[in-house]
C-alpha positions in Angstrom: 154.0 183.6 74.5 153.3 180.6 76.6 150.1 179.9 76.6 149.1 180.3 80.3 149.7 184.1 80.4 146.7 185.2 78.4 143.9 186.7 80.0 141.3 184.4 79.7 138.8 187.0 81.1 136.4 188.8 79.2 137.3 193.0 78.0 136.0 195.8 81.0 133.1 197.3 77.5 131.9 193.6 77.4 131.6 193.2 81.7 128.2 193.4 82.8 127.2 193.5 85.9 124.0 192.7 87.7 121.0 192.5 85.3 119.3 196.4 85.1 116.4 194.7 86.9 117.9 194.1 89.6 119.3 197.6 89.8 115.8 199.1 89.4 114.0 196.7 92.1 117.3 197.4 94.9 116.2 201.4 94.0 112.8 201.2 94.4 113.2 198.9 97.2 116.3 201.5 98.4 113.9 204.5 97.2 111.1 203.2 99.1 112.5 202.4 103.0 114.3 206.3 102.6 110.9 207.3 102.4 108.9 205.1 104.9 112.3 206.3 107.6 111.2 210.1 106.6 107.5 209.4 107.3 107.6 208.0 111.0 111.3 208.9 112.2 111.5 211.7 110.5 115.3 210.8 109.8 116.0 212.8 106.4 115.3 216.0 108.2 118.7 216.8 108.9 119.8 216.1 105.8 117.4 218.4 104.2 118.3 221.1 106.1 121.4 221.4 106.0 120.8 220.9 101.8 118.0 223.9 102.5 121.2 226.0 104.6 123.8 225.3 101.8 121.7 226.7 98.6 120.1 229.5 101.1 122.2 232.2 99.4 122.1 230.5 96.1 118.6 230.4 96.0 119.5 234.5 96.6 121.4 235.4 94.9 119.0 233.5 91.3 116.7 235.2 93.2 117.8 239.3 93.2 116.7 240.0 89.2 113.3 238.5 90.2 112.5 240.4 93.0 114.2 243.6 90.5 112.0 243.0 88.2 108.8 243.0 90.9 109.8 246.2 92.4 110.9 248.2 89.3 106.5 246.7 88.5 104.7 247.4 91.4 107.1 250.8 91.4 105.1 251.8 88.2 102.0 250.5 89.3 102.1 252.4 92.8 103.0 255.8 91.0 100.7 255.4 88.2 97.8 254.4 90.9 98.6 257.1 92.9 99.0 259.7 89.7 94.6 258.9 89.6 94.5 258.8 93.2 95.6 262.6 93.2 93.8 263.3 90.4 90.8 261.8 91.8 91.2 263.9 94.8 92.1 267.4 93.3 88.7 266.9 90.9 86.9 265.8 94.1 88.4 268.5 96.2 87.2 271.2 93.3 83.6 269.7 93.5 83.6 269.8 97.1 84.5 273.9 97.5 82.1 274.4 95.1 79.3 273.1 96.8 80.4 274.2 99.5 80.4 277.7 98.2 77.3 277.1 97.2 76.0 275.8 100.9 77.7 278.7 102.5 75.8 281.6 99.3 72.3 279.5 100.3 73.1 279.8 103.9 73.3 283.3 103.4 70.5 284.0 101.3 68.6 281.5 103.9 69.9 283.9 106.5 69.1 287.1 104.5 65.5 285.9 103.6 64.2 284.4 107.4 65.1 287.9 108.5 63.7 289.4 106.2 60.1 287.6 106.8 61.0 287.9 110.9 61.1 283.8 111.0 63.0 282.6 113.9 66.2 280.0 113.0 65.9 277.1 111.5 65.6 273.7 113.7 69.2 271.6 114.6 68.4 268.2 115.6 71.3 267.3 118.5 73.3 264.9 118.1 74.6 261.6 119.9 77.0 259.0 118.8 77.0 255.5 119.6 78.1 252.3 118.1 76.2 249.2 117.1 76.8 245.7 119.4 74.5 243.4 117.7 71.5 242.5 115.3 68.2 241.2 116.6 67.9 237.5 116.7 64.9 237.6 114.9 65.4 236.6 111.9 61.8 238.2 110.4 63.0 242.0 111.9 65.7 244.9 110.9 67.0 245.5 114.2 70.0 246.4 115.9 70.9 247.3 119.7 72.8 250.4 120.0 74.9 251.3 123.0 73.2 254.2 124.4 69.8 254.4 126.9 67.9 257.6 128.4 70.9 257.7 130.5 73.0 259.2 128.2 69.4 261.2 127.2 68.0 259.0 124.1 64.7 259.3 123.2 62.5 256.5 121.6 61.9 258.1 118.1 65.3 258.9 117.9 66.8 259.7 114.3 69.4 256.8 113.5 71.6 258.7 110.7 75.6 257.7 109.0 77.0 259.8 106.6 75.4 258.9 103.8 71.4 258.6 105.2 68.7 258.0 107.5 69.3 254.1 108.1 66.8 253.9 111.2 65.1 255.4 114.4 64.8 254.5 118.0 62.3 252.5 118.7 63.0 251.4 122.2 64.8 252.8 124.7 66.3 250.8 127.7 68.8 252.4 131.1 72.0 251.8 128.6 70.8 250.5 126.0 68.2 251.0 123.1 66.5 249.0 120.1 67.0 251.0 117.1 64.5 249.3 114.0 66.4 249.8 110.8 64.3 251.0 107.6 63.8 248.0 105.4 62.5 246.1 108.7 59.3 246.1 107.4 56.9 247.6 109.9 59.9 250.8 109.3 58.2 254.2 107.2 59.5 257.4 106.8 57.9 260.3 104.8 59.7 261.6 102.0 59.7 264.0 99.7 61.0 263.7 95.8 64.0 266.5 95.5 62.9 266.4 91.7 59.2 267.3 91.4 58.6 268.1 95.2 56.0 266.2 95.8 55.6 264.2 99.6 55.4 261.0 100.1 56.1 257.6 102.1 59.2 255.1 102.2 58.4 251.6 104.1 60.1 248.7 104.2 60.1 245.0 103.9 60.0 245.0 100.2 61.0 242.0 99.0 62.2 240.9 102.1 65.6 242.0 100.7 67.6 245.8 101.6 64.9 247.4 100.1 62.8 250.2 100.3 59.9 251.1 98.6 57.5 253.8 97.7 52.9 252.8 98.2 50.2 254.4 97.1 51.0 255.8 94.6 48.9 256.4 91.6 50.3 255.5 87.6 50.5 258.6 87.2 52.3 260.1 89.7 55.4 262.0 88.4 58.5 259.9 89.6 61.4 258.1 87.2 64.5 256.4 87.6 66.8 258.0 89.3 64.8 260.6 92.0 66.5 261.7 94.8 64.2 261.2 98.4 65.1 262.7 101.5 63.2 263.8 104.4 61.0 266.8 104.2 61.1 268.5 108.0 57.7 268.1 108.6 57.3 265.3 110.8 58.1 267.1 113.9 60.9 263.7 113.7 63.3 264.3 110.9 65.9 267.2 109.6 64.8 268.4 106.9 67.2 267.9 104.1 68.6 263.9 104.8 69.1 261.8 102.2 66.6 258.3 102.5 67.3 256.4 99.2 67.2 256.4 95.6 64.8 255.1 92.9 65.7 252.1 91.1 62.8 251.5 89.7 58.9 252.0 88.3 55.9 249.7 87.6 53.4 250.6 85.9 50.2 248.2 85.8 47.2 249.4 83.5 45.6 247.3 85.8 46.1 248.0 88.6 45.5 251.5 89.9 49.3 251.7 92.0 52.1 252.2 90.6 55.5 249.6 92.3 58.5 252.1 93.5 61.7 250.9 94.0 63.7 252.6 96.3 67.6 251.8 97.2 69.0 253.0 100.4 70.7 255.7 100.5 73.6 254.8 103.9 74.3 250.6 103.8 72.8 249.2 105.6 74.7 246.0 106.2 77.7 245.8 108.0 77.3 249.5 110.3 78.6 249.8 113.3 79.2 253.7 113.8 76.5 255.4 113.5 74.9 259.0 114.9 71.4 259.3 116.9 69.4 262.8 116.4 66.9 264.5 118.5 63.7 264.2 117.1 62.5 267.9 116.0 59.5 267.9 118.1 61.6 268.4 121.4 62.7 271.9 119.9 58.9 272.6 118.3 56.5 274.8 121.1 53.5 273.2 122.1 50.0 272.4 119.9 47.6 275.1 121.7 45.4 271.5 122.8 41.1 272.2 121.0 38.9 274.6 123.2 36.2 272.5 124.6 32.9 273.4 123.3 30.4 272.3 121.9 29.6 275.8 120.5 30.1 276.5 116.0 32.8 279.2 115.3 31.1 281.8 113.5 32.1 281.6 110.4 30.9 277.8 110.0 27.0 279.1 111.5 24.7 279.0 109.0 22.6 282.3 108.8 18.8 281.8 108.2 15.9 283.9 107.3 13.9 285.7 110.2 10.3 284.4 110.7 7.8 287.2 111.6 4.7 285.3 111.6 3.0 286.0 108.4 1.8 284.1 106.1 3.0 284.4 103.0 0.1 286.1 100.3 -1.6 287.2 103.9 -2.6 290.5 103.4 
């Protein structure tokens, strides 16, 4: 074989080409150029959209098992929650049915006793639905504005309640709106009765500047415990009897103090109230009080008996 016909180039296996550092530099510069172009001119968006469109069917196919597992787990959880809700509803329905039967029996018994004692029917408060427009801008008071006023038959002193209990009382009435003071206001007070002991007292607002109430002026030996429910007594001429006011949450008795500090949690949620019910004061349905006679005469039962003067001196003949 002639010497000139020999291939003197190295085999392709030993052919290296550009160095690895050069390739890295070129690829890094190309990647940086594509990123800058994508950020500035959105040049890669069409390519990205085309790739996403092409891969969408594959993604949906791959997500089918995941969706099936999630649907099965959601179905099982929903079925379990529905069974628990149905059981709780049945329990609540049974309790409400028992309470309704008991209330019906008490109503029948109350009617019989009133007929036996020849008493008139119990006073029924007139109601008026209202909506809370906004709260007062004063941060030191707890008042709300209602969308009912004197044009709707509302009067000052009307109790404000909802499905949970007493919220407050209407304090100012305008033609189309009214202002109600909530129970937690520092100037609010409401007479209550402890349903366990039947003891009457007064609940005041503004306890610790929070959404709590406080029983004041109770002696340290007063029979009051945590969990005692407080309701309206119905003898003040404003609130009907039996409305929930709150529950005793804390009793602090200090020997050095003559009064006990009793904290009360309101029965009705004060925050976030939207719709309320306005009750007519019971004083509007009660007969007017008879004015006391203006006389200086002393009643016969209060007159003192004095011995008659005979004109004789004791011991004289």
